[in-house]
C-alpha positions in Angstrom: 131.4 86.1 116.1 131.7 85.5 112.4 135.0 84.2 111.1 136.2 83.8 107.5 138.6 80.9 106.6 139.5 78.5 103.9 138.6 74.9 104.4 138.6 71.4 102.8 135.5 69.3 103.5 136.5 66.1 105.3 133.2 64.5 106.3 129.5 65.3 106.3 126.7 63.5 108.1 123.0 64.0 108.6 121.9 66.0 111.6 118.2 66.3 110.8 115.8 66.0 107.9 117.1 69.4 106.6 120.6 69.9 108.2 124.1 68.5 108.0 127.1 68.4 110.3 130.2 69.1 108.2 133.8 68.6 109.3 136.5 70.8 107.8 140.3 71.1 107.8 140.8 74.9 107.8 143.8 77.1 107.4 143.2 79.2 110.4 141.0 77.2 112.8 142.3 73.6 112.4 139.8 70.8 112.2 136.3 72.1 113.0 132.7 70.9 112.8 129.9 73.1 111.5 126.2 72.8 111.2 124.9 73.6 107.7 121.2 74.4 108.5 118.9 73.7 105.7 121.6 72.2 103.5 119.4 69.2 102.6 116.6 71.3 101.3 116.2 71.4 97.5 116.6 75.2 97.3 119.3 75.5 99.9 122.1 78.0 99.1 124.5 75.2 100.1 123.2 72.9 97.3 126.1 71.6 95.3 128.6 73.3 97.6 129.2 70.6 100.2 130.8 67.5 98.9 133.8 65.4 100.1 137.2 67.0 99.4 135.8 70.3 98.1 137.9 73.4 99.0 136.0 76.6 99.8 136.0 80.0 101.4 133.8 79.7 104.5 132.0 82.1 106.7 131.4 80.6 110.2 129.6 81.8 113.2 131.7 80.5 116.1 129.8 79.0 119.0 130.8 80.1 122.5 129.2 77.0 124.1 130.5 74.1 122.0 132.8 72.9 119.3 129.9 72.8 116.8 129.8 76.1 114.9 127.3 77.4 112.3 128.2 77.5 108.7 126.9 80.8 107.2 128.3 80.9 103.6 130.4 78.7 101.3 132.2 79.9 98.1 133.8 77.0 96.2 137.5 77.3 95.3 138.2 73.8 94.0 136.2 70.6 93.7 139.3 68.5 93.0 137.1 66.7 90.5 140.0 64.5 89.3 139.9 62.7 92.7 136.5 61.3 91.8 137.6 59.9 88.4 139.6 56.9 89.8 138.9 54.6 92.8 142.6 54.7 93.8 142.6 58.5 93.9 139.5 58.5 96.1 140.9 55.8 98.3 144.2 57.8 98.8 142.3 61.0 99.5 140.2 59.2 102.1 143.3 57.7 103.7 144.8 61.2 104.0 141.7 62.5 105.6 141.6 59.6 108.1 145.3 60.1 108.9 144.8 63.8 109.6 141.8 63.0 111.8 143.9 60.5 113.8 146.8 63.0 114.2 144.9 66.2 114.9 142.9 67.4 117.8 139.7 69.4 117.1 140.3 73.1 116.7 144.1 72.7 117.1 145.4 75.4 114.7 148.2 74.0 112.5 148.1 75.7 109.0 150.8 73.4 107.7 148.4 70.4 107.9 145.8 72.3 105.9 148.5 73.2 103.2 149.7 69.6 103.2 146.2 68.3 102.5 145.6 71.0 99.9 148.9 70.0 98.1 148.0 66.3 98.3 144.5 66.8 96.9 146.0 69.0 94.1 148.4 66.1 93.3 145.6 63.5 93.3 143.4 65.8 91.2 146.0 65.4 88.4 147.9 62.1 89.1 147.2 58.6 90.2 148.6 57.8 93.6 151.6 55.5 94.2 153.4 54.3 97.2 155.9 57.2 97.0 153.0 59.7 97.2 151.6 58.0 100.3 155.0 57.9 102.0 155.6 61.5 101.2 152.3 62.5 102.8 153.1 60.4 105.9 156.7 61.8 106.1 155.4 65.4 105.9 152.7 64.8 108.5 155.3 63.2 110.8 157.6 66.3 110.3 154.7 68.6 111.2 153.8 66.6 114.3 157.4 66.4 115.4 158.2 62.7 114.9 160.2 63.1 111.7 163.2 60.8 111.4 161.7 58.2 113.8 162.4 54.6 113.0 161.3 52.3 111.3 159.1 54.7 109.2 157.2 57.9 109.6 153.9 56.1 109.4 154.8 53.8 112.2 156.1 56.7 114.3 152.7 58.4 113.7 150.9 55.2 114.7 153.0 54.9 117.8 152.5 58.6 118.8 148.7 58.7 118.2 147.9 55.1 119.1 146.9 53.9 115.7 147.0 54.3 112.0 143.8 54.3 109.8 142.6 50.8 109.1 142.4 51.7 105.4 146.2 51.9 105.1 147.1 48.2 104.4 144.3 47.9 101.8 145.5 51.1 100.0 149.1 50.0 100.0 148.2 46.5 98.7 146.1 48.1 95.9 149.0 50.4 94.9 151.6 47.6 95.1 149.3 45.4 92.9 149.0 48.3 90.4 152.8 48.7 90.4 153.3 45.0 89.6 150.9 45.2 86.7 152.9 48.1 85.0 
């Protein structure tokens, strides 16, 4: 069964000499994993279409036997190129991806998470991150997952609910605090 959806590329890893496993946050299927057969070949139709944080329209053949589906087509919508212009932007985007992966089960359909990530990447595409942006993302994710208003902070509530927070969080917050002190 072929399914069309919008997705943001979260991770990719080598499957074979010619293929990749690509993880997506999608608007209609949740977090999914796909096989991009032949994506590593020089003349692949996926060439230049599969990079971290890219947003695309996807055509997927859903597997009946596993959670690993087949990626059929990709049409880029946004590369969020501004994220790659600054280490802090890339680090913040990576933290957002890690946090969503911690807080979301595979194939759990929650379109609000996709839209939150899409808005966050749109922001990082145009602006440098600050502590306020990180806190806003954490607060919104806490609201979506049902732990909004928990004390002492939304991030700690998420960490308590899901057993951990990404290990990159303290490093990111120190970097942003240091940048704030410089300005």
